[in-house]
C-alpha positions in Angstrom: 171.9 104.7 222.8 172.5 107.2 219.9 173.6 106.4 216.9 176.8 108.1 217.1 177.8 106.2 220.1 177.5 102.9 218.4 179.2 104.1 215.5 182.4 105.7 217.4 182.8 102.3 219.2 182.5 100.2 216.0 185.2 102.4 214.0 187.6 101.5 216.8 187.2 97.8 216.8 185.0 96.6 213.4 186.7 96.1 210.3 183.5 96.3 207.6 183.5 94.1 204.5 184.1 95.2 200.9 184.5 98.8 202.4 187.4 101.4 202.1 187.2 102.7 205.7 188.4 106.0 205.2 185.2 106.6 203.4 183.5 106.4 206.9 185.5 109.6 207.9 182.6 111.6 205.7 179.9 108.6 204.9 178.6 107.7 208.2 177.9 104.2 209.1 174.4 103.5 209.8 173.9 101.5 213.0 170.7 99.3 213.0 168.9 98.4 216.1 166.3 96.0 214.7 164.4 94.9 211.7 160.8 93.9 211.1 159.2 92.8 207.5 160.9 94.9 205.1 162.0 97.7 207.6 165.5 98.3 209.2 165.4 100.7 212.3 168.4 102.5 213.8 168.9 103.8 217.4 167.1 107.0 216.9 163.9 105.5 215.4 165.0 106.2 211.7 163.5 103.4 209.2 164.9 102.5 206.0 163.0 99.8 203.6 165.7 97.1 202.9 165.4 97.2 199.2 168.9 95.1 198.8 167.5 92.2 201.1 170.8 92.8 203.5 173.1 91.9 200.7 170.5 89.5 198.6 169.8 87.1 201.6 166.4 87.9 203.0 163.3 86.4 201.6 160.7 86.9 203.9 161.6 89.8 206.1 163.0 90.5 209.2 162.5 88.8 212.6 159.8 86.7 210.3 157.7 85.0 213.1 157.5 81.7 211.7 161.1 81.4 211.1 161.9 82.7 214.8 159.6 79.8 216.0 161.5 77.2 213.8 164.8 78.1 215.5 163.5 78.4 218.8 162.0 75.0 218.6 165.5 73.5 217.2 167.7 75.3 219.6 165.8 73.8 222.4 166.5 70.3 221.1 170.1 70.3 219.0 172.3 73.1 218.2 175.3 71.4 216.6 176.6 67.9 216.1 179.6 66.7 213.9 178.2 65.4 210.6 181.1 62.9 209.9 179.9 59.7 211.3 176.7 61.3 212.7 173.5 62.4 211.3 170.3 64.5 212.5 166.6 64.9 211.3 166.7 68.3 210.1 169.6 67.9 207.5 167.9 64.6 206.2 164.7 66.4 206.0 166.1 69.4 204.4 168.2 67.2 201.7 164.9 65.5 201.0 163.1 68.5 200.6 165.8 70.3 198.4 165.7 67.2 196.0 162.2 67.3 195.6 162.3 70.9 194.6 165.5 71.4 192.7 165.8 70.1 188.9 165.5 66.4 188.6 168.5 64.6 188.9 169.9 66.4 191.7 169.8 63.5 194.2 172.8 64.3 196.7 173.4 67.3 199.0 176.9 68.1 200.3 176.6 71.1 203.0 178.8 74.3 203.6 179.0 77.3 205.3 178.4 80.2 202.6 178.5 80.8 199.0 182.3 80.9 198.3 182.6 77.6 200.2 179.9 76.0 198.2 181.9 77.1 195.1 185.2 75.7 196.6 183.3 72.4 197.3 181.9 72.0 193.7 185.3 72.9 192.2 187.3 70.3 194.3 184.3 67.7 193.5 184.6 68.1 189.7 188.4 67.9 189.4 188.2 64.8 191.6 185.7 63.3 189.9 187.5 63.4 186.5 190.8 62.1 188.7 188.6 59.3 190.2 187.9 58.5 186.4 191.8 58.5 185.3 191.3 61.6 183.5 193.8 63.8 185.9 194.5 66.2 182.8 191.1 67.6 183.1 192.0 70.4 185.7 190.9 73.9 184.2 187.7 75.7 184.4 185.9 78.1 182.2 183.9 81.1 183.4 182.2 84.1 182.0 183.5 87.4 181.2 182.3 90.1 184.3 181.1 86.9 186.3 181.8 86.4 190.1 181.6 83.5 192.3 182.8 84.7 195.7 186.0 85.9 197.7 188.1 82.6 198.9 190.8 82.0 196.4 189.2 79.4 194.1 185.9 81.2 194.1 187.7 84.5 193.1 189.9 82.8 190.4 186.3 82.0 188.8 185.3 85.4 188.8 186.1 88.2 186.3 185.3 91.5 188.0 188.6 93.5 188.2 187.6 95.5 191.0 187.7 92.1 193.1 190.2 90.1 191.5 193.0 92.2 190.1 195.0 92.8 193.6 195.2 89.0 194.2 195.7 87.7 190.7 199.1 86.3 191.7 197.4 83.8 194.1 194.9 82.7 191.7 194.7 79.7 189.4 194.3 80.7 185.8 191.0 80.0 184.2 189.6 80.1 180.8 187.1 83.0 179.9 184.2 82.9 177.7 182.6 86.3 176.7 179.2 86.8 178.3 176.0 86.8 177.1 175.0 90.0 178.7 172.2 91.5 176.9 173.5 95.2 177.7 176.2 94.6 174.8 173.6 93.8 172.1 173.3 95.4 168.8 170.4 97.8 168.3 167.8 95.6 167.1 169.0 92.7 168.2 166.9 90.2 170.5 168.4 89.0 174.0 167.9 85.6 172.7 169.9 86.2 169.3 172.7 87.9 171.2 173.1 84.9 173.7 173.0 82.4 170.6 175.8 84.7 169.0 177.8 84.9 172.2 177.4 80.9 172.8 179.7 80.4 169.6 182.8 81.4 171.4 182.0 79.2 174.1 181.3 76.0 171.7 184.4 76.8 170.1 186.7 77.0 173.4 184.8 73.5 174.8 185.4 71.8 171.2 189.3 73.1 171.3 189.9 72.4 174.7 187.4 69.8 176.3 190.4 67.2 177.2 191.6 69.5 180.0 188.5 71.3 181.3 186.9 69.7 184.3 183.8 72.5 184.5 182.0 75.6 183.1 180.9 77.7 186.2 178.0 79.9 185.5 175.6 82.6 187.3 172.3 81.6 185.5 170.4 84.6 184.1 171.9 87.5 186.5 175.7 88.3 187.0 174.7 90.1 190.2 177.9 91.4 191.6 178.9 92.3 188.0 176.4 95.1 187.7 173.1 93.0 187.8 173.8 92.6 184.2 171.2 89.9 182.3 171.1 87.4 179.8 168.8 85.2 178.0 168.1 81.5 179.3 168.8 80.0 175.9 172.3 80.4 176.5 172.5 77.7 179.3 170.3 75.2 177.3 172.9 75.4 174.8 175.5 75.1 177.3 174.2 72.3 178.9 173.8 70.5 175.6 177.6 71.4 174.7 178.8 70.3 178.0 177.3 66.6 177.6 178.8 66.8 174.0 182.2 67.4 175.0 182.3 65.6 178.5 182.4 68.7 180.7 180.9 69.4 183.9 178.5 72.3 184.3 178.4 74.0 187.8 175.2 76.6 188.2 175.9 79.2 191.0 172.4 79.9 192.0 173.8 81.4 195.5 172.3 84.9 194.6 169.5 84.0 192.0 168.0 81.1 193.4 164.9 80.9 195.7 162.8 83.0 193.4 165.1 86.1 192.4 164.7 85.2 188.9 160.8 84.6 189.0 161.2 80.9 189.2 162.2 79.0 192.3 165.5 78.2 190.5 166.9 80.1 187.6 167.9 77.1 185.6 164.2 75.9 185.3 164.0 78.8 182.8 166.8 76.9 180.5 165.0 73.6 181.1 168.4 72.2 182.5 169.9 70.1 185.4 173.5 71.2 186.0 176.3 68.8 187.4 176.1 70.7 190.5 174.0 73.4 191.7 175.5 75.6 194.7 172.9 77.2 196.9 173.3 79.4 199.8 171.9 83.4 201.0 168.3 82.5 200.2 168.6 79.0 201.4 167.9 80.3 205.1 166.0 83.4 204.3 168.5 85.9 205.7 169.0 84.2 208.8 171.9 82.1 209.3 175.2 81.1 207.3 174.4 77.7 205.1 175.2 76.5 201.8 174.7 73.3 200.0 176.2 71.8 196.5 173.7 69.6 195.1 174.8 66.9 192.7 174.1 63.8 190.7 174.2 60.1 191.5 177.0 59.9 189.0 179.1 62.3 190.6 178.4 60.7 194.0 179.2 57.2 192.7 182.9 58.3 191.4 183.6 58.9 195.2 181.9 55.5 196.5 184.7 52.9 197.0 186.8 51.1 199.3 188.8 53.4 201.7 192.1 52.2 200.5 191.3 53.8 196.9 191.6 56.9 198.5 188.9 58.1 196.5 186.5 59.7 199.2 185.8 63.5 199.0 187.9 64.5 202.1 186.3 68.0 202.4 184.7 69.4 205.6 183.5 72.7 207.6 183.1 72.5 211.4 179.5 73.7 210.8 178.7 71.6 208.0 174.8 70.7 207.9 174.0 72.7 211.1 170.7 71.7 212.8 169.6 75.3 213.5 170.7 76.6 210.0 168.6 73.4 208.4 165.5 74.0 210.5 165.7 77.6 209.2 166.0 76.2 205.7 162.9 74.2 206.0 160.9 77.0 207.3 161.9 78.7 204.4 161.1 75.9 202.2 157.5 75.8 204.0 156.8 79.5 203.4 157.2 79.0 199.5 155.0 76.1 199.3 152.5 77.4 201.6 152.3 80.5 200.5 152.3 80.3 196.9 155.2 82.6 196.8 156.4 82.5 193.2 152.8 83.2 191.9 152.2 85.8 194.4 155.7 87.6 193.2 154.6 88.0 189.7 152.4 90.6 190.8 155.1 92.2 192.6 157.6 92.1 189.9 155.1 93.5 187.4 154.9 96.4 189.8 158.3 96.7 190.1 158.6 97.1 186.3 155.7 99.4 186.0 157.2 101.6 188.8 160.5 102.3 186.8 159.0 102.5 183.4 159.1 106.1 183.0 163.3 106.1 183.3 163.2 104.4 180.1 163.6 107.7 178.4 165.6 109.4 180.7 168.6 111.0 179.1 170.9 109.1 181.8 169.4 105.8 181.9 171.1 103.3 179.4 169.1 100.1 180.4 166.4 98.9 182.7 166.3 95.4 183.1 164.6 92.6 185.2 164.3 89.1 185.7 161.6 88.5 188.3 162.0 89.9 191.4 165.4 91.7 190.8 165.4 94.8 188.6 168.0 97.1 187.6 168.3 100.7 186.5 172.0 101.4 184.9 173.0 105.1 184.7 175.3 106.2 181.8 176.9 109.3 180.9 175.5 109.0 177.1 172.5 107.1 176.3 172.9 106.7 172.6 176.5 105.1 173.2 176.1 103.8 176.5 179.0 105.4 177.5 179.4 104.8 181.4 180.4 107.6 183.9 183.8 107.2 185.1 183.8 104.8 188.1 186.2 107.6 190.0 183.2 110.0 190.1 181.1 107.3 192.3 177.9 108.5 191.4 176.0 105.7 192.8 176.8 106.6 196.6 174.8 109.9 195.7 171.6 107.6 195.3 172.6 105.5 198.1 172.9 108.9 200.5 169.6 110.2 198.9 168.0 107.1 199.6 168.7 107.1 203.5 167.0 110.4 203.9 163.9 108.9 202.6 163.5 105.8 204.4 165.3 103.5 201.9 168.6 101.4 201.8 169.5 101.7 197.9 172.8 100.5 197.7 174.0 100.8 193.9 176.5 98.6 192.4 178.7 101.5 190.7 176.4 103.2 188.5 173.4 100.5 188.7 170.6 101.3 190.9 168.9 98.0 191.7 165.8 96.5 193.8 166.4 93.1 195.1 163.8 93.3 197.9 162.2 90.9 200.4 158.9 89.0 198.9 157.0 90.4 201.8 157.2 94.0 200.3 153.9 96.0 199.3 153.1 97.5 195.9 153.2 100.9 197.8 156.6 100.2 199.2 158.0 99.2 195.9 156.4 102.7 194.3 157.9 104.3 197.1 161.5 102.8 196.3 161.1 103.8 192.5 160.4 107.6 193.5 163.2 107.5 195.7 165.5 105.9 193.2 164.3 108.6 190.3 165.0 111.4 193.0 168.6 109.6 193.6 169.4 109.5 189.9 168.5 112.9 189.2 170.8 113.8 191.9 173.5 111.5 190.6 173.7 112.7 187.2 174.0 116.2 187.8 177.3 117.7 186.8 
């Protein structure tokens, strides 16, 4: 099969996600036949380094032999069973392992299908918790500006990226928004930590004034990924945990994209030294193989639902594939690799290489910021460096970087004007340096008038 053959068939039948399909009149789809390690390969033997981990999900490379073996073993025993009234070994094993590796105090696991579904479950749990405690007036949620938590209606309401949210605003619940601690906006000479503390003052004021009506604050710790890979200092979440405790408000940590090593620690919350009331995990949970998500929560939350049936306090929320055994087996294999291969420690060398590989761009006249947390690095293109004035979004300059990368054996998929690396952890230093060279070339092409 030629690339063009599958593309032609696909355009007649497949509506692709997060895409203006008319773009594909001039911007060809890339059909992928197979993957191995960091590489994706099309039907004409062209190869691409998957620098974005196939939408931030792949951790240990495509077609990983250990994960493949886990799937083969599990599928020969049990492919799926209803999780209401039944249980199975993979889901029990996975729950025990997750409780071991996540922040202390997260002792119960509730499973869903994907990141948005996990957020929806956490929102409902928080509201229902307060209702079960006789506080039905606590029904609002707080987000941060420029946040993103998914595409289903509850999750979308918690986001603050206009591109995704504005069209559907009439369908969405109203939320309270506090300003982000995004360090891109700090004053000259101000540290990331100082700016985060200054921005927290508005959150403190909001909680002080409205805590009686607020169920929870929902945050993406350290990186607002879909918001342009904007980053902030962990002190913000340390202060937020203290304030949520002080005012009786839940803290929901959306670690769907940033969990499992993306920020340099297994979970981003570790860098703030906190335990949230709810932690939502997905994406890297199954290393890019299968849809699975989980909401971890505390005994205190769990116990608010534990009562006689006729009290109607139970959490009546479910998904058909909740706790799928094959997905759980993959997640267990993923955790085994983290444990056995000392991944977090090994990643420190890779993240240092990432930083070094793009250091030369710091003085580029159209680079407004280079930022990094662990294995996630972003380079933001701007029209004017001094003022950080962005290029008009309508010019879509990031697409030029994407198009160039495909000619140089790389998949770079900028978010607007932000070029970023979030590669699988099996990438080599030579491959990182190649990506940096391709990104540099692409930026030069993109910023030309």
